[in-house]
C-alpha positions as CSV (number, residue, x, y, z in Angstrom):
1,M,-8.5,51.9,24.8
2,P,-5.1,51.7,23.3
3,Q,-4.0,48.2,22.5
4,P,-0.9,46.7,24.3
5,A,2.3,46.5,22.8
6,K,2.9,42.9,21.3
7,R,6.1,41.6,22.6
8,R,8.4,40.2,20.2
9,S,10.9,37.7,21.4
10,D,14.5,37.3,19.7
11,K,14.8,33.4,21.2
12,V,14.4,31.1,18.2
13,I,13.1,27.4,18.5
14,A,13.5,25.0,16.1
15,M,11.6,22.1,16.3
16,P,12.9,18.9,16.1
17,S,13.5,16.7,12.9
18,R,11.0,13.7,12.5
19,D,14.6,11.5,12.8
20,E,15.8,13.1,15.8
21,T,12.4,12.5,17.5
22,T,11.5,9.0,15.9
23,T,12.6,6.1,18.3
24,S,13.1,2.4,17.4
25,W,10.1,1.4,18.7
26,E,7.6,3.7,17.0
27,I,5.3,2.8,13.7
28,D,4.7,4.5,10.8
29,D,0.9,4.7,9.8
30,G,1.6,3.5,6.6
31,E,3.4,0.3,7.6
32,I,0.6,-0.3,9.8
33,G,-2.0,0.1,6.7
34,R,-0.2,-2.3,5.0
35,R,-0.2,-4.9,7.4
36,A,-3.8,-4.0,7.8
37,Y,-4.6,-4.5,4.3
38,E,-2.8,-8.3,4.5
39,I,-5.5,-8.6,7.1
40,F,-7.9,-7.7,5.5
41,C,-7.1,-9.8,2.1
42,E,-6.5,-13.0,4.2
43,R,-10.1,-12.8,5.5
44,G,-11.0,-12.4,1.9
45,G,-11.9,-9.0,1.5
46,E,-14.6,-8.9,4.1
47,H,-15.6,-5.2,4.6
48,G,-16.3,-3.9,8.2
49,H,-13.3,-5.0,10.4
50,D,-11.3,-1.8,9.3
51,L,-10.9,-0.8,12.9
52,D,-9.8,-4.6,14.1
53,D,-8.1,-4.8,11.3
54,W,-5.9,-1.6,12.2
55,F,-5.7,-2.7,15.6
56,R,-4.7,-6.1,15.1
57,A,-2.0,-5.0,12.8
58,E,-0.5,-1.9,15.3
59,R,-0.5,-4.6,18.1
60,E,1.8,-7.1,15.3
61,L,4.3,-4.8,14.8
62,R,4.6,-3.0,18.0
63,E,5.4,-6.8,19.4
64,T,7.9,-7.5,16.6
65,V,9.1,-4.1,17.4
66,R,9.7,-5.1,21.1
67,T,10.7,-8.9,20.8
68,P,14.3,-9.4,20.6
69,A,15.5,-10.7,17.2
70,A,16.8,-13.9,17.8
């Protein structure tokens, strides 16, 4: 049985650059990681709380971004 011919579109779809998709409320994973590490250090370097640290850091940073500067 012959294969159907593949259609090729002449349309080109460009993906938006990061600058076009990033909004002011988005937080970079690097920022969250740095804050999570600070929390880890503040707790005395006790292991086993990595997810708690990550989620706390993410929550803190999101609250900081949403709160207007006074």
